[in-house]
N, C-alpha and C positions, 0 to 999 in steps of 0.2 A: 319854484312849479318849471319845467321847460317844456319849453311849445315842438312839437314838429312842424316847421313851417314848408309850403308848398315847395317852398326852392329847393329847401333841404332833401325832401320825398323825392320831386323827378331828378336831382342829381344824385342821388343815392339809386335809382333806378339805370341811370346813363352805367353808375362806373361797376353796377352789379350788387350793389354793398346791403342792400335792404334785408336780407336776410331770410328769415321764413313770414316772408313776406308776406119730450122733454120732463116728463114727471117722473121720476127714476132716484136711486135709493144710493150714497156713497158709496165705494167698495172701500176694501182697508184699505190702510198706507200701507206705503213700503219702504222698509227702512234697510239702509246695508252700508257697512263700512266701506272705506276705501281708503287703498293700500300705495300711497304714491311715494312712499320712500325708495323703493327698489327698484321699481320705474324710472325712478328720476335720478338716481344717482350719476349716472355717466351724459344726462343731457344739457348742453349748454341755453344759457341766457339768450333768448336772443331781443329782447326788449323788457325795459325797464319803464312803466308809467307811472300817472298816478291815480288813473282809472282806464281799466280793460271792461271794453262791454263785449259782450258773443250774442253777436246775433245782428244781422244790419238791415235787419226793414227800414222801413221809414222808423217804428218805433225807438229800432237800439241807435241810426244813425242821428235822429233828433237829441236822444238821452248825450249822445257824444258832440253834437253842436252844442248845443248849449252848456256842457261843461266844459267846452274847448274856451267857448266864445270868453269864460269869465275869466278863464286863467288856467285850466288844467291842461295837463298831455293827459292824450287818451290816446288807447287803440280801440280801433272796432274789429272784431273777427267774422266774417262772415264765409259761410262751404261755397256758396254760389258764385258766380263770375260778375255777378253783379250786386248793388245794394237795391232797397227797395220792397222785397220778401213777397207779400203775397199783390200786393198793388205793381208790381215789376214782374218776378219771374213765376207768380202764378196768372199772371194778365189781367187781372181786375183791376179794372180802369172808374173804377165809381166813387167818389168820396161822398160822404151823406150831407145834410144841411149845415152849416155855422150857427143857424139862428134857434130858437125852442120853435117850439108847436104848434102856436100860431103865427113865424114869422115874424114876429114884431122886436126884439132883443136879441142881440147877436148875442151868443154865450162862449165861442169859440175862436181863437184867432191864431198868436203864435207863430210858431211854423208851415204849421197848415196852411194857415194865410198866406204864410213868404212866399211857400212851393208852390198853390197858386195862381200869384201875381209872376212867378220867375218865370212861370209855364205859358203865360198869358201871352206875354212877349214873344212868344215861337210861336202862338196861334195855335198851343197844343193841349188846349183845355176849352173846354165849352161849359156857360152855365145858364142852369135850366131854374124853374121855379118848383120844379117837382121836389119837395125835402128828400126824398129817396135815391134820384141820381142828380142832386145840386153841379156835382161836377164831375164831368165826364173827360177822363185825361186821355195823353199818348204815353202808354206805359214805357217805350222804348225814349220819348224824350225825358219822362221821367228816371228814367236810369242815371241819362246826361246830366242831369240837374243835378241827383244825388250825388254825384262822382265831384262835382264843381262845386259844392253843399261841403263835402269833407276835406276837399283839400283848399280851399279858402279858409276852413275853423282851425286847419294845423293840425288836422286827425292824421293818426298814423293808421293807413288801412291795412288788414289784410285779409283780400280776397282768396279763393280756392282754399281757403285753411280750413280744417274741421278742428274741432273741440274735440280734446280726447278725454280729460279727464282734469279733476282739481289740483295742486299741487299744495301741501300742507307741512306746516311749519313742524318743528319738533313737538308744539301745546297744542296743535291741532289747528291753528290761525291759517286760515284759506290766507296764503301768499302769492300764488299765480297758478295760473293755468296750462297744462302741457297740451299743444295744437302739432296737428300734423298738414306739412304740405310738401311742394316741390321740394323743397331745399330739406324735408324731413322732419325732424321730429324736434319740440325744443320748449321750451317756457318763458311766458309773458309772467313776469312779474308785476303786480301794481300794488296799490294801497286798498285799492277799493276797487266793486266790480259787479256790472250791472247784469242781472241773466234775460236777455230779451229774444233767446232763442225759442221761444212761442210754446216748446213743450217742457222749458225748464231744466234743460239738460243740465247744468252747471248746479242745480239746486239738487235734483234727484238724483246725482253722484255725487254729491255729499252726505246724501242720507236723508236730507232733511222729507219733512211728513209731505207726504203729497198724498190728491184722493182725483178719485173720477168716475163721472155719473155713468149709472147703467145704459142710459139713453144717449149718447153722445150724436153732438150735430154732427150730419156726415159731411166728409170734403167733396169735393167739387172741381173737377176737370174741366175747365172755360178752355176755348178755343176759337178762333180769330179764324172769317169766315169773308170771303167776296161776294155779292151777290145777293147776302141772306136776305129771304123775305118769309120774317115772324108767322104774319098772319097764315099761309100756305103750311110751315112748319106745324102752328098749333093747329090744326086742323089736321095732318095727317097723322100727327104725333097721337090724338087722342081714340084717331083708327085703328092704327096701327103700330102702337108701339111695343106692344106686347111682343107680336109678330117678332119683335127683334131685340126683345129683353131689354130695351131701354125702360129704366125703371120712371113708375108714373108719381114724379115730385113736383117743383115747382120749376119755373123757367125765367129767366130775364136775360138783359143784358145790352150794348150802346155799342152805337157808332163811334170810332175815333176819329179824334176831330182834323177836320181838313183829310179824310182819308176815302173812300168807301168800302172800309173796312170793319164787319162787325165781329165782337167779342159775345160770342155765347156761354151764359152759363144756364145751364141744360141738363149737366148728368150728375148722378147721384150713387155714393158709394154704400152703402149699408155695413153697419157691424163691421167698422173700420176703427182700431183703433190707430193710430199713424204714429203716435210714440213707442208702439213696439216695430221691430224693424221686418218680420214676415207679413202684418198686415199694410203698413207702410208700403211693400215693395206690389202685394197683391191689387193695393188701394191704385197706384200708378197704371199699374197692368189693365184694371179692367174701366178707369175713368176714358184711356185712351180707347180701349173699347168699344165703349158707348158713345166715342165720337164718332168712330166707324161706322157704326150700326145706324147712327142717326144720317151719315150720309149714303148704308147702301137702303135705308129707308128713303129718302130723297131720291134716289135710282131710279128704284123700284116704280113709285109712285106719286113722283113729285111731275111737275111741269117738265121738261130737255129744255125748252128755250131758258129756262128760271136756275135750270139746276146752279146752286152756288159751287163755290169753291175754297176743299180747307187749306189755309195758307198758313198756319203756323199754330202750333201746340204749347203746352205751361213747358218749361225747365221743374216748375216742382207742381203739384197739386195742391190744389187748393185748400188749406184744412182751416177748420173751424172751431176745435175745441179737441183736447187731448185734456191730459194731465192739469191739472192746479196744484198750486204750493200754498201751504198751510202758511198766511200771513196772522199780523196780529190782532188785523178783524176780517172780515167774512162780511159783504155787503147782502145784504138777504134779499129775497122778492120783493118784499112789503118797501126796504127803502128806492128799490128802484120804481114800482108801478105806482109808490106815492110819490115819488119826489121827493126823497128827503132830503133835507139839506144839511151840509157838516162843517164840522170847525176848522175841522184840517181839509177842505174839499180841495181838491189839484186839477178837476177835469170837470167837465161837464157835459151830455149829453141830450139828444132829443130823438132818436132814433127809435122806432117802437121795438117793440119787444118781439123778434119775431121765433118763433117756437119750430125748429126741424125735426119733424116728426119722424120715430129709427121705426116706429109698428104703425103707419097707415104713410097716403100720400100725400101731397101739398102739405101747408105753412100753415101755421095760426097766428096770427098778428097780434098782439094787445099793444092797446093805444091808453096814453097819460088819461083820458077823457074817459075813461072806463069800458071803452066799444070793444069788441074783438070781432076778426073776420077772419074764418076759415078759407084756405084758398087752395085752388088744385087745377092743374092747367085743362082748359077745355068743359069745365063745370063751373056750377053758378055760384057764384061767392055766399057763403054761408054764415050771414052776419049775426049776433047778438052783444051783448054785454058779458064782462067778469067781475064788474062790480056795482053799484049802484050807483045812479048819478048824484053829486055833491054841488055845493052852491060854489067851489073855486076848483078849480083843474089845475095841477101840477103843468106846467107846460117844458120842463127840466128836470134830468137827476143828476147826481152827483157821484163821482168813485174819491174817496179819504185816502189819503196819504198812507194811515193805517193795513190799507187793503194791497201794498206792496211793498212791506219789511217782511222778510221772515222770520219765523221767532228765533229762530238761531245764527250764529255769525253777522259780527257788530258793522262786517263791512261789505254787509252783501244786498242786493235790491234784485227785484226781479221789474224788470217791463214786457207789459204783453199779455196774450191772453190767458196767460198760465196764472195771473192774478187769483185771489182769494174773491170767490164770488158766489152765490146762489146761483141753481139751473135757471129758473126764469129770469135772473136778472142779468146773468150772464150772455143772455140770447138778445140783450140790447146792447150793454157797455162794449160786447167784443169788438165791436165795428174801428176800420181803420181810424176816423178821424176822434175817434177817444184813445184809440190806443196811441195814439200819437203824442196827445199832450201828456197818456203816461208818460211816456218813454223821457216828454221835456224836463218832468218833476223828477223823474229818477236821476235825468244827468244834473240838476239842479241841486238836489238832498244831497248826493253824491258830493259837490262840489265843497257846500257848506260842511258836510263832515270834514272833510279833508282840510282846509283852509281851519276849523276849528279844534281841529284833530280830537272828534269824538264819534261816539259807535252815530251809526244811521238811526237809529232809536232814539238819542238824544238830541236830535236837530229839532230846534221850534220849527215847526210846524207855520207858525205865522212867520217866521223867515224864509221858509220856503216861497211860503205864498205871495211875498212881495220881491219875491226876487225874480219870481214866474212872471209877475206884473211888469216889473221893471223889463225883462225880455218881452216884451206885448204879448204874453200869456191875459187872458180874461179870467178874473179871480171874483167868484160871488160867493 
């Protein structure tokens, strides 16, 4: 197995030889064929690796790092100018607790904890006892840290590179991906593939079964402000938000460590499926309109001496949900709400189930202890229960390996929010600290399949769990 070393990568740059370098029903599945033969006849092979990963979010990067550290040659293809996905390009600078709901048992470690420790060296992360905002980091520092992580692992990075379509052999086997970037169009060939695009683009274009819920969790455009006053904003939003057509949803945010910059997540774009080109365009424009509307409201009704300054917008809207890919197992709502443990568990999570409503303002938080809270900015919380009290409450839920293995194609996995999960279960497991673990599991599983020359589904989940544990993950 060949490795792309950091020195080789930097040398290639110098000589210019890198190359291309919440209640709802499930909609009907969409399947279609992909004719790659005609379009790929004259395309160059720009790289051949053991494992190709589409999508350079933390999920995709962590998949690549785990596989590369084990000895696989890896390419990571990312359409943006930096790695990190929602955590960087969308400015969402919060990771949730690595402990169970009681704060007693650590349930997450691995590369999530390693990156937190690396950021701490540069004073780029703050630690809190609040489980919903346990780690607040500087997204710009994270971009650089992920660059370092990728190069240290010997991964071949492809930034500013857009996946176009799958490249199939005569027998229909997935053999490569066709990509476009500044150097033109070409093919990256690999033995195994991980779809970490978020929307399941590779799987979808292969014609695999997918589904979407009628009430998708709405996307949010975050923004950076200087001189932000949360108390004043909450009061003005309740009184004047409607005048500026600012949706009445849910508002949260965090200050970047060692700065005066505040990240605000206060917008919501309803009825947008960001896996659809027109919807994505509309969502990006509407999200920015809402940011300007917030500023206009503050200019008109806020205290002039406290007027915040808008200093940054994201390069990509923060997407919570689009399509899901049908896999060998769908995580049910009951699996998550009752903390079911799986023999093939590869990730643990304790984040509350947060149901982002499309049909009314605010959110409903469901907790593993059976309580629930309906939250709406400017209004009193409405507390209740979604189930009766139990003698012993679960303190975390799990994600099984089967939920990230598609039904078709023996050399393909998914890693990220397109995994197979029911609507309420998904509302909790989708968060970044959980998806980070899913990425690591996909990388390890693909490596073991490569090493053993097996189909992905034939790799022993016990071997995956043992290898994850040896690499620093917490496996329960």
